[in-house]
C-alpha positions, 0 to 999 in steps of 0.5 A, spaced: 499 499 499 506 504 501 507 504 493 500 506 492 500 512 497 507 514 494 504 515 486 503 522 484 496 522 484 495 521 491 501 525 493 498 531 490 492 528 494 494 528 500 497 535 499 491 538 498 488 534 504 494 536 509 492 544 507 484 543 509 486 539 516 491 545 517 485 550 515 480 547 520 486 546 525 487 554 525 479 554 526 479 550 532 484 554 535 481 561 534 473 558 537 478 555 543 481 562 544 474 565 544 472 560 548 478 561 553 477 568 552 470 568 555 470 563 560 476 568 563 471 574 562 466 571 566 470 568 572 474 575 573 471 581 576 467 586 573 469 590 568 468 597 567 467 599 560 465 606 561 460 611 558 456 607 553 455 612 548 463 610 547 462 602 548 456 601 544 452 604 538 445 603 537 443 598 534 450 594 534 450 587 537 452 586 544 458 582 543 461 577 548 467 582 549 463 586 552 456 583 555 457 583 562 461 589 563 459 595 568 457 601 563 454 609 565 449 612 562 445 619 563 438 621 560 431 621 562 426 615 563 419 615 559 414 613 565 409 611 557 415 606 556 416 602 561 414 594 561 413 588 566 417 582 566 413 577 570 415 569 571 422 570 574 425 566 580 429 571 585 431 569 592 426 564 592 420 569 590 416 569 584 418 576 581 417 581 576 422 585 572 421 593 571 424 595 565 424 602 563 425 606 556 432 611 558 432 616 553 440 618 552 443 622 547 448 619 543 455 622 544 453 626 549 454 625 557 449 628 563 446 635 561 441 632 556 434 633 555 431 628 551 429 630 544 429 627 536 436 624 536 435 620 542 437 613 543 433 609 547 436 604 552 433 598 555 433 599 563 432 594 567 430 598 574 429 592 578 424 587 581 419 587 585 414 581 587 409 578 582 403 579 588 405 586 588 403 588 581 398 582 581 390 586 580 385 583 582 383 579 577 389 575 578 392 578 572 399 583 572 397 590 571 403 595 569 399 601 572 401 598 580 409 598 578 413 603 581 414 610 576 421 612 574 424 618 576 423 624 573 428 629 570 435 628 569 438 621 571 444 617 571 445 610 571 449 605 573 449 597 572 452 590 568 450 591 560 447 585 558 445 583 551 438 582 549 434 575 551 430 572 545 423 573 543 419 567 543 414 571 545 410 577 544 408 584 548 401 585 550 399 590 555 405 593 558 408 585 559 413 581 556 415 575 557 423 576 556 427 582 555 428 582 548 429 589 544 426 586 538 419 587 541 421 593 545 423 596 538 416 595 535 413 598 541 417 604 543 421 606 536 428 607 535 434 608 534 435 602 540 440 600 543 441 591 542 442 590 550 439 593 556 442 595 562 442 592 569 441 597 575 446 595 580 443 600 586 436 601 585 431 605 588 424 607 588 422 601 592 425 596 587 431 590 589 436 589 586 437 584 580 442 578 581 448 578 576 445 573 571 448 571 565 444 573 558 443 567 553 449 570 549 454 569 554 452 563 558 451 559 552 457 562 548 463 558 552 460 551 550 457 553 543 465 555 541 468 549 544 462 545 540 465 549 534 472 547 536 471 540 536 467 540 530 473 543 526 478 537 529 473 532 526 473 536 520 480 535 519 481 528 521 476 527 516 479 529 511 486 525 512 481 519 513 478 521 506 486 521 504 487 514 507 481 511 505 482 513 498 490 510 497 487 503 501 481 502 495 486 503 490 490 498 493 485 493 494 482 494 487 489 492 484 489 486 488 482 484 486 484 484 479 491 481 480 487 475 483 481 475 478 487 475 473 491 468 475 484 465 476 482 466 469 489 464 466 488 457 472 482 455 469 483 456 462 490 451 463 485 446 466 480 447 460 485 446 454 490 442 456 496 441 451 496 435 446 501 429 447 504 426 440 503 418 439 509 414 439 511 408 435 511 404 440 503 405 442 501 404 436 497 397 434 498 392 428 491 394 425 495 401 424 500 398 420 499 397 413 501 391 410 504 392 402 504 386 397 512 386 398 510 383 405 505 378 403 506 372 406 509 366 400 506 360 403 499 364 401 500 365 394 503 358 393 496 356 395 492 360 392 496 359 385 496 351 386 488 352 387 487 356 381 491 352 376 486 349 371 484 342 371 485 337 366 
């Protein structure tokens, strides 16, 4: 099989497969590095990123590099742009998260007022027990939630990626803190993530440090991608080995068939051997006139004489 593998055709195929394997190795290393960097950031101390206007632009995705970092934002709350997010379990209690839109003027700090150029930043101001905002009909009533502060405010909290939108938003109640739902309700421009306030006020409780679905799932996702690229690289080398082995086995089978055909032909038509004179029978020998028996000739002549 080694002689088959050293043929130019298979050597060229091997070079191609080695290049493909190296590319897969580089991609696997890249995914491993991303997973390791994300794990290091999540297990380390809180990172201070600064003003949100300097960290991310409205509409841009909250990447794993900045998710969970501490940001500052200044602006004004809009009491008409507030939703409640029930269905959470915090400190052993059914909780509802209060999310309010903060109008932030891009590229400016404190001292600005809401205007047409403001960007909307969803702010999770804190949580309250679900029973506190449950009406007499047993449904969540957004009117029972604490109103946001008025005037210019400054908030400080963790920047989180938007949660996946699997349900709709109805009557000021949403099942997820999902900016795709909020942008349909509040308008744009809007930041793609939200800020979870670290020191809430107005009777709200501080949200526990939690990872968004993006940051919590990215480590395993990147590790899975790294493993996939390693498997792909191994598959390319296996494909080359399988091609060489198949060609080698095909040649052996062809030689075996040729040998079997040659042996079968020799058994069906054996070569004829010439007969030797010793093996000839008396009947095969021709008797000529010179070999006639004289006694027989005499008797024949006497019998044929005319009678007197």
